[in-house]
N, CA, C and O atoms as a printed pandas DataFrame, in Angstrom:
     atom_number atom_name residue_name chain_id  residue_number  x_coord  y_coord  z_coord
0              1         N          UNK        A               1   19.580  -38.102   -1.703
1              2        CA          UNK        A               1   17.770  -36.295   -1.103
2              3         C          UNK        A               1   16.117  -36.895   -1.778
3              4         O          UNK        A               1   15.655  -37.607   -2.669
4              5         N          UNK        A               2   15.868  -36.373   -1.089
5              6        CA          UNK        A               2   14.876  -37.105   -1.682
6              7         C          UNK        A               2   13.765  -36.327   -1.636
7              8         O          UNK        A               2   13.869  -35.450   -0.779
8              9         N          UNK        A               3   12.212  -36.310   -2.543
9             10        CA          UNK        A               3   11.727  -34.912   -2.234
10            11         C          UNK        A               3   10.345  -34.691   -1.596
11            12         O          UNK        A               3    9.525  -35.060   -2.437
12            13         N          UNK        A               4    9.686  -34.237   -0.442
13            14        CA          UNK        A               4    9.256  -35.001    0.370
14            15         C          UNK        A               4    7.440  -34.172   -0.233
15            16         O          UNK        A               4    7.050  -33.175   -0.839
16            17         N          UNK        A               5    7.048  -35.008    0.228
17            18        CA          UNK        A               5    5.592  -34.370   -0.197
18            19         C          UNK        A               5    5.454  -33.228    0.791
19            20         O          UNK        A               5    6.362  -32.918    1.562
20            21         N          UNK        A               6    3.988  -32.465    0.721
21            22        CA          UNK        A               6    4.054  -31.813    1.832
22            23         C          UNK        A               6    2.949  -31.953    2.686
23            24         O          UNK        A               6    1.880  -32.295    2.181
24            25         N          UNK        A               7    3.035  -31.712    4.100
25            26        CA          UNK        A               7    2.317  -33.070    4.697
26            27         C          UNK        A               7    1.863  -31.428    5.293
27            28         O          UNK        A               7    2.469  -30.361    5.383
28            29         N          UNK        A               8    0.096  -32.019    5.715
29            30        CA          UNK        A               8   -1.117  -31.339    6.081
30            31         C          UNK        A               8   -1.232  -30.404    7.174
31            32         O          UNK        A               8   -1.139  -30.575    8.390
32            33         N          UNK        A               9   -1.378  -29.725    6.712
33            34        CA          UNK        A               9   -0.694  -28.470    9.242
34            35         C          UNK        A               9   -1.548  -28.833   10.037
35            36         O          UNK        A               9   -2.762  -28.704    9.879
36            37         N          UNK        A              10   -1.112  -29.218   10.772
37            38        CA          UNK        A              10   -1.831  -29.121   11.970
38            39         C          UNK        A              10   -2.439  -28.385   12.679
39            40         O          UNK        A              10   -2.156  -27.232   12.351
40            41         N          UNK        A              11   -3.375  -28.413   13.770
41            42        CA          UNK        A              11   -4.242  -27.367   14.318
42            43         C          UNK        A              11   -2.953  -25.922   14.675
43            44         O          UNK        A              11   -3.030  -24.720   14.422
44            45         N          UNK        A              12   -1.411  -27.072   15.619
45            46        CA          UNK        A              12   -0.191  -25.774   15.853
46            47         C          UNK        A              12    0.529  -25.063   15.349
47            48         O          UNK        A              12    1.423  -24.372   15.839
48            49         N          UNK        A              13   -0.004  -25.247   13.721
49            50        CA          UNK        A              13    0.932  -24.643   12.679
50            51         C          UNK        A              13   -0.245  -23.898   11.905
51            52         O          UNK        A              13   -0.045  -23.459   10.772
52            53         N          UNK        A              14   -1.254  -23.789   12.426
53            54        CA          UNK        A              14   -2.672  -23.423   11.481
54            55         C          UNK        A              14   -2.602  -22.057   13.048
55            56         O          UNK        A              14   -2.191  -20.955   12.687
56            57         N          UNK        A              15   -2.887  -22.149   14.227
57            58        CA          UNK        A              15   -2.747  -21.391   15.475
58            59         C          UNK        A              15   -1.801  -20.852   14.964
59            60         O          UNK        A              15   -2.313  -20.132   14.106
60            61         N          UNK        A              16   -0.077  -20.645   14.901
61            62        CA          UNK        A              16    1.190  -19.843   15.156
62            63         C          UNK        A              16    0.678  -18.885   13.608
63            64         O          UNK        A              16    1.019  -17.706   13.700
64            65         N          UNK        A              17    0.006  -19.199   12.391
65            66        CA          UNK        A              17   -0.057  -18.374   11.670
66            67         C          UNK        A              17   -1.175  -17.603   11.644
67            68         O          UNK        A              17   -1.611  -16.684   10.951
68            69         N          UNK        A              18   -1.362  -17.946   12.161
69            70        CA          UNK        A              18   -2.781  -16.628   12.673
70            71         C          UNK        A              18   -2.315  -15.739   14.014
71            72         O          UNK        A              18   -2.394  -14.538   14.275
72            73         N          UNK        A              19   -2.011  -16.415   14.439
73            74        CA          UNK        A              19   -1.068  -15.430   14.780
74            75         C          UNK        A              19   -0.525  -14.468   14.425
75            76         O          UNK        A              19   -0.770  -13.263   14.361
76            77         N          UNK        A              20    0.569  -15.383   14.099
77            78        CA          UNK        A              20    1.878  -14.150   12.692
78            79         C          UNK        A              20    1.213  -12.937   12.529
79            80         O          UNK        A              20    1.328  -11.748   12.826
80            81         N          UNK        A              21    0.337  -13.844   11.832
81            82        CA          UNK        A              21   -0.983  -12.954   10.186
82            83         C          UNK        A              21   -1.768  -11.634   11.543
83            84         O          UNK        A              21   -1.972  -10.456   11.250
84            85         N          UNK        A              22   -1.944  -11.980   12.343
85            86        CA          UNK        A              22   -2.529  -10.735   13.768
86            87         C          UNK        A              22   -1.535   -9.073   13.791
87            88         O          UNK        A              22   -1.510   -7.872   13.522
88            89         N          UNK        A              23   -0.442  -10.936   14.675
89            90        CA          UNK        A              23    0.953   -9.640   14.590
90            91         C          UNK        A              23    1.215   -8.766   13.483
91            92         O          UNK        A              23    1.222   -7.568   13.765
92            93         N          UNK        A              24    1.580   -9.301   11.466
93            94        CA          UNK        A              24    1.999   -8.452   11.147
94            95         C          UNK        A              24    0.729   -7.407   10.452
95            96         O          UNK        A              24    1.070   -6.742    9.475
96            97         N          UNK        A              25   -0.780   -7.264   10.979
97            98        CA          UNK        A              25   -2.132   -6.439   10.960
98            99         C          UNK        A              25   -1.261   -5.603   12.154
99           100         O          UNK        A              25   -0.168   -5.411   11.622
100          101         N          UNK        A              26   -1.235   -5.156   13.191
101          102        CA          UNK        A              26   -1.328   -4.847   14.723
102          103         C          UNK        A              26    0.776   -4.773   13.387
103          104         O          UNK        A              26    1.853   -4.953   12.818
104          105         N          UNK        A              27    0.695   -4.743   13.422
105          106        CA          UNK        A              27    2.626   -4.037   12.775
106          107         C          UNK        A              27    2.094   -2.452   11.611
107          108         O          UNK        A              27    2.369   -1.262   11.459
108          109         N          UNK        A              28    1.355   -3.337   11.154
109          110        CA          UNK        A              28    1.197   -2.716    9.997
110          111         C          UNK        A              28    0.271   -1.443   10.577
111          112         O          UNK        A              28    0.957   -0.438   10.764
112          113         N          UNK        A              29   -0.844   -1.318   10.829
113          114        CA          UNK        A              29   -1.474   -0.376   11.555
114          115         C          UNK        A              29   -0.671    0.563   11.961
115          116         O          UNK        A              29   -0.758    1.701   11.501
116          117         N          UNK        A              30    0.207    0.231   12.857
117          118        CA          UNK        A              30    1.663    1.062   13.513
118          119         C          UNK        A              30    2.062    1.531   13.145
119          120         O          UNK        A              30    2.246    2.694   13.505
120          121         N          UNK        A              31    2.471    1.076   12.246
121          122        CA          UNK        A              31    3.429    2.075   10.576
122          123         C          UNK        A              31    2.487    3.028   10.530
123          124         O          UNK        A              31    2.630    3.994   11.280
124          125         N          UNK        A              32    1.414    2.966    9.710
125          126        CA          UNK        A              32    0.636    3.828    9.515
126          127         C          UNK        A              32    0.471    5.488   10.374
127          128         O          UNK        A              32    0.538    6.682   10.085
128          129         N          UNK        A              33    0.200    4.548   11.658
129          130        CA          UNK        A              33   -0.583    5.616   12.726
130          131         C          UNK        A              33    1.173    6.345   12.683
131          132         O          UNK        A              33    1.085    7.268   11.873
132          133         N          UNK        A              34    2.509    6.290   13.167
133          134        CA          UNK        A              34    3.776    6.475   12.184
134          135         C          UNK        A              34    3.195    7.377   12.334
135          136         O          UNK        A              34    2.737    8.168   13.158
136          137         N          UNK        A              35    3.289    7.114   11.296
137          138        CA          UNK        A              35    3.655    7.957    9.836
138          139         C          UNK        A              35    2.604   10.103    9.454
139          140         O          UNK        A              35    2.897   11.211    9.004
140          141         N          UNK        A              36    1.245    9.258   10.139
141          142        CA          UNK        A              36    0.231   10.476   10.673
142          143         C          UNK        A              36    0.753   11.341   11.171
143          144         O          UNK        A              36    0.895   12.443   10.643
144          145         N          UNK        A              37    1.228   10.968   12.513
145          146        CA          UNK        A              37    2.633   11.403   13.264
146          147         C          UNK        A              37    3.778   12.250   13.491
147          148         O          UNK        A              37    4.343   13.012   14.274
148          149         N          UNK        A              38    3.806   11.520   12.030
149          150        CA          UNK        A              38    5.162   12.141   11.858
150          151         C          UNK        A              38    5.590   13.811   11.015
151          152         O          UNK        A              38    6.385   14.745   11.116
152          153         N          UNK        A              39    3.838   13.099    9.758
153          154        CA          UNK        A              39    3.140   13.915    9.309
154          155         C          UNK        A              39    2.913   15.329    9.602
155          156         O          UNK        A              39    3.338   16.380    9.122
156          157         N          UNK        A              40    1.524   14.790   11.227
157          158        CA          UNK        A              40    1.200   16.282   11.873
158          159         C          UNK        A              40    2.507   17.278   12.814
159          160         O          UNK        A              40    2.361   18.390   13.321
160          161         N          UNK        A              41    3.663   16.459   12.797
161          162        CA          UNK        A              41    4.971   17.567   13.190
162          163         C          UNK        A              41    5.391   18.171   11.912
163          164         O          UNK        A              41    5.706   19.315   11.586
164          165         N          UNK        A              42    5.319   17.317   11.440
165          166        CA          UNK        A              42    6.047   18.035    9.997
166          167         C          UNK        A              42    5.326   19.414    9.253
167          168         O          UNK        A              42    5.786   20.358    8.611
168          169         N          UNK        A              43    3.649   18.924    9.788
169          170        CA          UNK        A              43    2.768   20.651    9.298
170          171         C          UNK        A              43    3.764   21.314   10.339
171          172         O          UNK        A              43    4.845   21.904   10.327
172          173         N          UNK        A              44    2.677   20.836   11.366
173          174        CA          UNK        A              44    2.848   21.966   13.236
174          175         C          UNK        A              44    4.555   23.019   13.034
175          176         O          UNK        A              44    4.857   24.005   13.707
176          177         N          UNK        A              45    5.455   22.325   11.822
177          178        CA          UNK        A              45    6.638   23.052   11.496
178          179         C          UNK        A              45    6.996   23.945   11.127
179          180         O          UNK        A              45    7.581   24.969   11.480
180          181         N          UNK        A              46    6.549   23.445   10.244
181          182        CA          UNK        A              46    6.744   24.120    8.733
182          183         C          UNK        A              46    5.274   24.989    9.261
183          184         O          UNK        A              46    4.978   25.523    8.192
184          185         N          UNK        A              47    4.855   25.164    9.649
185          186        CA          UNK        A              47    2.926   26.123   10.501
186          187         C          UNK        A              47    3.842   26.995   11.389
187          188         O          UNK        A              47    3.705   28.029   10.737
188          189         N          UNK        A              48    4.929   27.454   12.701
189          190        CA          UNK        A              48    5.813   27.864   12.744
190          191         C          UNK        A              48    6.387   28.148   11.799
191          192         O          UNK        A              48    5.776   29.195   11.587
192          193         N          UNK        A              49    7.460   28.064   10.589
193          194        CA          UNK        A              49    8.153   29.100   10.449
194          195         C          UNK        A              49    8.366   30.006    9.598
195          196         O          UNK        A              49    9.295   30.744    9.269
196          197         N          UNK        A              50    6.426   29.632    9.056
197          198        CA          UNK        A              50    6.018   30.137    8.712
198          199         C          UNK        A              50    4.667   31.643    9.137
199          200         O          UNK        A              50    4.020   32.421    8.435
200          201         N          UNK        A              51    4.803   31.388   10.727
201          202        CA          UNK        A              51    4.426   32.102   11.532
202          203         C          UNK        A              51    5.606   33.176   11.943
203          204         O          UNK        A              51    5.291   34.297   12.343
204          205         N          UNK        A              52    6.396   32.945   11.874
205          206        CA          UNK        A              52    7.892   33.405   12.380
206          207         C          UNK        A              52    7.825   34.195   11.500
207          208         O          UNK        A              52    7.225   35.259   11.654
208          209         N          UNK        A              53    8.514   33.813   10.205
209          210        CA          UNK        A              53    8.293   34.548    8.799
210          211         C          UNK        A              53    7.785   35.435    9.263
211          212         O          UNK        A              53    8.515   36.174    9.924
212          213         N          UNK        A              54    5.852   35.905    9.114
213          214        CA          UNK        A              54    5.084   36.594    8.544
214          215         C          UNK        A              54    5.395   37.158    9.702
215          216         O          UNK        A              54    4.299   37.400   10.209
216          217         N          UNK        A              55    6.498   37.632   10.668
217          218        CA          UNK        A              55    5.665   37.969   11.907
218          219         C          UNK        A              55    6.550   38.839   11.802
219          220         O          UNK        A              55    6.594   40.064   11.913
220          221         N          UNK        A              56    7.629   37.601   11.448
221          222        CA          UNK        A              56    9.406   39.432   10.671
222          223         C          UNK        A              56    9.840   40.226    9.837
223          224         O          UNK        A              56   10.752   41.029    9.641
224          225         N          UNK        A              57    8.669   39.662    9.255
225          226        CA          UNK        A              57    8.644   40.487    7.757
226          227         C          UNK        A              57    7.487   41.011    7.604
227          228         O          UNK        A              57    7.516   41.671    6.566
228          229         N          UNK        A              58    6.182   41.079    8.243
229          230        CA          UNK        A              58    5.342   41.680    7.718
230          231         C          UNK        A              58    4.538   43.462    7.887
231          232         O          UNK        A              58    3.612   44.038    7.317
232          233         N          UNK        A              59    5.890   43.958    9.408
233          234        CA          UNK        A              59    5.282   45.465    9.713
234          235         C          UNK        A              59    6.942   45.401    8.008
235          236         O          UNK        A              59    6.959   46.492    7.440
236          237         N          UNK        A              60    7.722   44.660    7.566
237          238        CA          UNK        A              60    8.483   45.524    6.223
238          239         C          UNK        A              60    7.625   45.571    5.401
239          240         O          UNK        A              60    7.269   46.717    5.126
240          241         N          UNK        A              61    6.922   44.438    4.659
241          242        CA          UNK        A              61    5.840   44.716    3.622
242          243         C          UNK        A              61    5.585   45.489    3.759
243          244         O          UNK        A              61    6.036   46.366    3.021
244          245         N          UNK        A              62    4.113   46.044    5.411
245          246        CA          UNK        A              62    3.307   46.754    5.267
246          247         C          UNK        A              62    4.448   48.017    4.956
247          248         O          UNK        A              62    3.794   48.781    4.246
248          249         N          UNK        A              63    5.322   48.401    5.066
249          250        CA          UNK        A              63    6.153   49.232    5.449
250          251         C          UNK        A              63    6.318   50.223    3.396
251          252         O          UNK        A              63    6.107   51.345    2.936
252          253         N          UNK        A              64    6.790   48.903    2.892
253          254        CA          UNK        A              64    6.956   48.979    2.142
254          255         C          UNK        A              64    6.124   49.045    0.700
255          256         O          UNK        A              64    6.610   49.542   -0.316
256          257         N          UNK        A              65    4.792   48.467    0.775
257          258        CA          UNK        A              65    3.913   48.500    0.134
258          259         C          UNK        A              65    3.213   50.262    0.749
259          260         O          UNK        A              65    2.223   50.456    0.044
260          261         N          UNK        A              66    3.359   51.272    1.565
261          262        CA          UNK        A              66    2.958   52.128    1.805
262          263         C          UNK        A              66    4.275   53.494    1.391
263          264         O          UNK        A              66    4.251   54.713    1.560
264          265         N          UNK        A              67    5.449   52.443    0.724
265          266        CA          UNK        A              67    6.213   53.266    1.262
266          267         C          UNK        A              67    5.741   53.994   -1.257
267          268         O          UNK        A              67    5.743   55.160   -1.650
268          269         N          UNK        A              68    5.494   52.852   -2.047
269          270        CA          UNK        A              68    4.745   51.817   -2.763
270          271         C          UNK        A              68    3.690   53.177   -3.582
271          272         O          UNK        A              68    3.617   53.880   -4.589
272          273         N          UNK        A              69    2.975   52.848   -2.184
273          274        CA          UNK        A              69    1.794   53.355   -2.996
274          275         C          UNK        A              69    2.184   55.378   -2.524
275          276         O          UNK        A              69    1.734   56.230   -3.291
276          277         N          UNK        A              70    2.518   55.558   -2.011
277          278        CA          UNK        A              70    2.091   56.773   -1.623
278          279         C          UNK        A              70    3.448   57.796   -3.016
279          280         O          UNK        A              70    3.611   58.984   -3.295
280          281         N          UNK        A              71    3.994   56.697   -3.417
281          282        CA          UNK        A              71    5.271   57.184   -4.839
282          283         C          UNK        A              71    3.661   56.838   -6.115
283          284         O          UNK        A              71    3.613   57.684   -7.008
284          285         N          UNK        A              72    2.724   55.948   -6.169
285          286        CA          UNK        A              72    2.298   56.103   -6.938
286          287         C          UNK        A              72    0.693   57.947   -6.978
287          288         O          UNK        A              72    0.077   58.206   -8.011
């Protein structure tokens, strides 16, 4: 088995390399956008949970504070 010397890249090889590079860059950008979308969805879900908890427990907390204030 002989060791072959590296051959000089042809124009076709260069074009293919550029194509693969562009595809890789586009995939990286798409993944970054997807991650931002996921973070936005998580943030909105947390906001909904906090709002529902506030609406549910808001009057109870207010009643508790009024009772404590009355005892003082």
